[in-house]
N, CA, C and O atoms as CSV, one atom per row, in Angstrom:
chain,resi,resn,atom,element,x,y,z
A,1,MET,N,N,21.125,60.370,-126.157
A,1,MET,CA,C,20.290,59.629,-125.241
A,1,MET,C,C,20.774,59.744,-123.799
A,1,MET,O,O,20.017,59.455,-122.872
A,2,ALA,N,N,22.007,60.157,-123.598
A,2,ALA,CA,C,22.508,60.302,-122.230
A,2,ALA,C,C,21.690,61.345,-121.474
A,2,ALA,O,O,21.368,61.158,-120.301
A,3,LEU,N,N,21.361,62.428,-122.141
A,3,LEU,CA,C,20.554,63.470,-121.503
A,3,LEU,C,C,19.186,62.920,-121.130
A,3,LEU,O,O,18.643,63.233,-120.071
A,4,LEU,N,N,18.642,62.101,-122.010
A,4,LEU,CA,C,17.336,61.494,-121.759
A,4,LEU,C,C,17.361,60.605,-120.521
A,4,LEU,O,O,16.444,60.658,-119.701
A,5,SER,N,N,18.396,59.794,-120.379
A,5,SER,CA,C,18.480,58.915,-119.205
A,5,SER,C,C,18.707,59.724,-117.932
A,5,SER,O,O,18.203,59.360,-116.869
A,6,GLN,N,N,19.455,60.813,-118.029
A,6,GLN,CA,C,19.671,61.673,-116.862
A,6,GLN,C,C,18.356,62.304,-116.423
A,6,GLN,O,O,18.065,62.380,-115.229
A,7,ILE,N,N,17.573,62.751,-117.382
A,7,ILE,CA,C,16.288,63.367,-117.057
A,7,ILE,C,C,15.354,62.334,-116.435
A,7,ILE,O,O,14.665,62.624,-115.456
A,8,SER,N,N,15.330,61.125,-117.005
A,8,SER,CA,C,14.475,60.066,-116.458
A,8,SER,C,C,14.856,59.739,-115.025
A,8,SER,O,O,13.985,59.583,-114.169
A,9,ARG,N,N,16.150,59.633,-114.758
A,9,ARG,CA,C,16.625,59.341,-113.404
A,9,ARG,C,C,16.265,60.486,-112.461
A,9,ARG,O,O,15.853,60.251,-111.325
A,10,LEU,N,N,16.418,61.707,-112.922
A,10,LEU,CA,C,16.099,62.880,-112.116
A,10,LEU,C,C,14.615,62.919,-111.770
A,10,LEU,O,O,14.248,63.261,-110.646
A,11,ILE,N,N,13.768,62.573,-112.721
A,11,ILE,CA,C,12.326,62.554,-112.471
A,11,ILE,C,C,11.993,61.550,-111.380
A,11,ILE,O,O,11.176,61.828,-110.502
A,12,GLY,N,N,12.626,60.381,-111.436
A,12,GLY,CA,C,12.391,59.366,-110.414
A,12,GLY,C,C,12.782,59.842,-109.036
A,12,GLY,O,O,12.059,59.614,-108.067
A,13,ILE,N,N,13.912,60.498,-108.941
A,13,ILE,CA,C,14.385,61.011,-107.651
A,13,ILE,C,C,13.457,62.111,-107.149
A,13,ILE,O,O,13.079,62.123,-105.978
A,14,LEU,N,N,13.095,63.022,-108.026
A,14,LEU,CA,C,12.270,64.157,-107.618
A,14,LEU,C,C,10.869,63.737,-107.225
A,14,LEU,O,O,10.281,64.314,-106.311
A,15,SER,N,N,10.331,62.741,-107.902
A,15,SER,CA,C,8.971,62.325,-107.572
A,15,SER,C,C,8.904,61.733,-106.169
A,15,SER,O,O,7.869,61.810,-105.508
A,16,ARG,N,N,9.998,61.146,-105.718
A,16,ARG,CA,C,10.021,60.586,-104.365
A,16,ARG,C,C,10.314,61.651,-103.318
A,16,ARG,O,O,9.793,61.581,-102.205
A,17,LYS,N,N,11.131,62.622,-103.654
A,17,LYS,CA,C,11.562,63.610,-102.672
A,17,LYS,C,C,10.739,64.891,-102.705
A,17,LYS,O,O,10.730,65.635,-101.724
A,18,GLY,N,N,10.051,65.164,-103.800
A,18,GLY,CA,C,9.249,66.365,-103.909
A,18,GLY,C,C,10.087,67.624,-104.037
A,18,GLY,O,O,9.705,68.679,-103.530
A,19,LEU,N,N,11.227,67.524,-104.710
A,19,LEU,CA,C,12.105,68.675,-104.893
A,19,LEU,C,C,11.725,69.441,-106.154
A,19,LEU,O,O,11.069,68.906,-107.048
A,20,ILE,N,N,12.137,70.672,-106.212
A,20,ILE,CA,C,11.885,71.512,-107.378
A,20,ILE,C,C,13.215,71.751,-108.080
A,20,ILE,O,O,14.212,72.087,-107.441
A,21,VAL,N,N,13.224,71.575,-109.405
A,21,VAL,CA,C,14.440,71.823,-110.183
A,21,VAL,C,C,14.137,72.824,-111.283
A,21,VAL,O,O,12.984,73.019,-111.667
A,22,ARG,N,N,15.167,73.439,-111.771
A,22,ARG,CA,C,15.040,74.362,-112.886
A,22,ARG,C,C,15.507,73.638,-114.145
A,22,ARG,O,O,16.592,73.057,-114.173
A,23,LEU,N,N,14.675,73.679,-115.188
A,23,LEU,CA,C,14.997,73.028,-116.448
A,23,LEU,C,C,15.271,74.071,-117.516
A,23,LEU,O,O,14.682,75.152,-117.521
A,24,THR,N,N,16.182,73.723,-118.427
A,24,THR,CA,C,16.398,74.586,-119.583
A,24,THR,C,C,15.213,74.398,-120.523
A,24,THR,O,O,14.423,73.469,-120.359
A,25,ASP,N,N,15.094,75.274,-121.497
A,25,ASP,CA,C,14.003,75.152,-122.467
A,25,ASP,C,C,14.089,73.824,-123.210
A,25,ASP,O,O,13.067,73.196,-123.489
A,26,GLU,N,N,15.319,73.393,-123.534
A,26,GLU,CA,C,15.518,72.123,-124.239
A,26,GLU,C,C,15.076,70.941,-123.374
A,26,GLU,O,O,14.391,70.038,-123.854
A,27,GLU,N,N,15.464,70.949,-122.113
A,27,GLU,CA,C,15.083,69.874,-121.195
A,27,GLU,C,C,13.571,69.839,-120.988
A,27,GLU,O,O,12.967,68.768,-120.939
A,28,ARG,N,N,12.969,71.019,-120.868
A,28,ARG,CA,C,11.522,71.100,-120.669
A,28,ARG,C,C,10.778,70.552,-121.884
A,28,ARG,O,O,9.788,69.835,-121.737
A,29,ALA,N,N,11.252,70.890,-123.086
A,29,ALA,CA,C,10.615,70.403,-124.308
A,29,ALA,C,C,10.740,68.883,-124.411
A,29,ALA,O,O,9.786,68.203,-124.788
A,30,MET,N,N,11.917,68.353,-124.075
A,30,MET,CA,C,12.119,66.912,-124.131
A,30,MET,C,C,11.224,66.202,-123.118
A,30,MET,O,O,10.643,65.159,-123.416
A,31,LEU,N,N,11.120,66.765,-121.939
A,31,LEU,CA,C,10.274,66.179,-120.903
A,31,LEU,C,C,8.802,66.215,-121.314
A,31,LEU,O,O,8.066,65.255,-121.085
A,32,LYS,N,N,8.383,67.313,-121.914
A,32,LYS,CA,C,6.997,67.418,-122.377
A,32,LYS,C,C,6.712,66.382,-123.450
A,32,LYS,O,O,5.660,65.743,-123.429
A,33,ASP,N,N,7.640,66.205,-124.391
A,33,ASP,CA,C,7.462,65.192,-125.433
A,33,ASP,C,C,7.325,63.804,-124.821
A,33,ASP,O,O,6.474,63.021,-125.245
A,34,LEU,N,N,8.147,63.494,-123.835
A,34,LEU,CA,C,8.093,62.187,-123.178
A,34,LEU,C,C,6.759,61.966,-122.482
A,34,LEU,O,O,6.148,60.906,-122.622
A,35,THR,N,N,6.313,62.951,-121.742
A,35,THR,CA,C,5.074,62.784,-120.984
A,35,THR,C,C,3.860,62.753,-121.901
A,35,THR,O,O,2.869,62.094,-121.586
A,36,ASP,N,N,3.916,63.449,-123.023
A,36,ASP,CA,C,2.810,63.426,-123.980
A,36,ASP,C,C,2.662,62.057,-124.636
A,36,ASP,O,O,1.556,61.654,-124.999
A,37,LYS,N,N,3.777,61.344,-124.787
A,37,LYS,CA,C,3.752,60.036,-125.449
A,37,LYS,C,C,3.309,58.926,-124.513
A,37,LYS,O,O,2.939,57.848,-124.980
A,38,GLY,N,N,3.334,59.151,-123.228
A,38,GLY,CA,C,2.862,58.142,-122.285
A,38,GLY,C,C,3.971,57.511,-121.469
A,38,GLY,O,O,5.155,57.768,-121.687
A,39,LYS,N,N,3.565,56.689,-120.536
A,39,LYS,CA,C,4.479,56.087,-119.570
A,39,LYS,C,C,5.478,55.133,-120.230
A,39,LYS,O,O,6.653,55.135,-119.861
A,40,ALA,N,N,5.045,54.326,-121.187
A,40,ALA,CA,C,5.937,53.357,-121.831
A,40,ALA,C,C,7.053,54.063,-122.598
A,40,ALA,O,O,8.204,53.628,-122.554
A,41,ALA,N,N,6.726,55.138,-123.294
A,41,ALA,CA,C,7.740,55.869,-124.052
A,41,ALA,C,C,8.719,56.566,-123.117
A,41,ALA,O,O,9.906,56.663,-123.428
A,42,ALA,N,N,8.245,57.045,-121.994
A,42,ALA,CA,C,9.111,57.745,-121.044
A,42,ALA,C,C,10.086,56.788,-120.372
A,42,ALA,O,O,11.169,57.201,-119.957
A,43,ALA,N,N,9.719,55.524,-120.261
A,43,ALA,CA,C,10.577,54.546,-119.595
A,43,ALA,C,C,11.753,54.119,-120.464
A,43,ALA,O,O,12.733,53.585,-119.944
A,44,LYS,N,N,11.682,54.338,-121.756
A,44,LYS,CA,C,12.757,53.906,-122.665
A,44,LYS,C,C,13.984,54.749,-122.522
A,44,LYS,O,O,14.976,54.518,-123.213
C-alpha cells in the first residue's frame, strides 16, 4: 500500500502543477485500476 499512497500523493501534486511524469507499466496499471473504480476508491 505504500506505493499506492505515493502514487496518490504524486497525482495530487501533478494535478496542481501540470507536470509530466514517466510511470512504469506496474504503476500505470495500478493507476488505471484506481481511476476505473472511481474517486472514492482512489482516495483510499
